[in-house]
N, C-alpha and C positions, 0 to 999 in steps of 0.2 A: 243331634240337632235340637236346639232349644225351641220350645213353643210356649206361648203365653196362654193361660186359660183361667177360668173362674172356677173356684172350688166351693161347694156348699157343704156345710156341716149341720147335723141334726142331733138332738138329744145330748147324750154324754160326750159326743165328739165336739159339739158346739161349746159345751161347758169347758172342756179341756183346752180347746183352742182360744177360748175367750172371745169368740166372734162367730157369726153365722155364715160368713163367706169371706173369701179373700181371693185376690188375683195372684197367681204364682207363675214363675218361669220354670218350666219342667224340662229336665234333661233325661228323664227316665224313659226306658224303651216301652214300658207298658203300664197299665193302670195299677197293677200290683206294686210295681216299683215306686210309682207316685205316692201310693198310700204309705209305703214303708218310709219314704223320705219325710212325709208329713207326720207320720207316727213318731219318728225320732225328734222332729222339731217341736211337736206339741205334747208329747208324752201320752198319746192315746193308749188306753189299756186294752181295747178290743183287738183281737187278732183278725186278720183279713177274712178268715174262714167264717166269722160271725157277721159279716157285713154283706150288703149288696152294693153294687156300684151302678150308677146311671150316667149316661152322657146325653146331653141335650134332651132330657126328658124321657129317655128310653133306657130300659135295663141294658147293661153291657156286660162283656166278659172281662175278667181280670187280665187276660193276655192281650186285650185290644190296645193299640198304640194311642197315646194322647194326641188329639188333633188341635191345632192352633185355633183359638177363638171359641173352643167348646166350653160348655158348662158341665162340670163333673160333680156329681153328688155322691157322697158316702153315706149309706143308709144303715144305721144300726137296727138290731131287732126292736120291735115295738111291742110293748105289753099293753093289753087292754084292761078295762076295768068295769 
C-alpha cells in the first residue's frame, strides 16, 4: 500500500539530496526500507546504523511502518564544537 509522507533531511543527507525536505510516495513496509529507497535515489553515504529516525517529532524504530501524512526525519550524527 502506498502512502504519501514528508521527509526531512539534515546535514550531509540534506547536502546529498540537494534539499531539506521532500514529499514522497512510499511503498516500503518499514522506515528502514524507506531509507534504503531514498539512499539509492540520492546516493546517501551513511548506513542506517549511523542514523536516528523520527516520525512526527518523536524518535521511532526502524521497523515501524510508514504512516500516511507523517513527517519522517532522518537524523545523522551531530558533532559539537
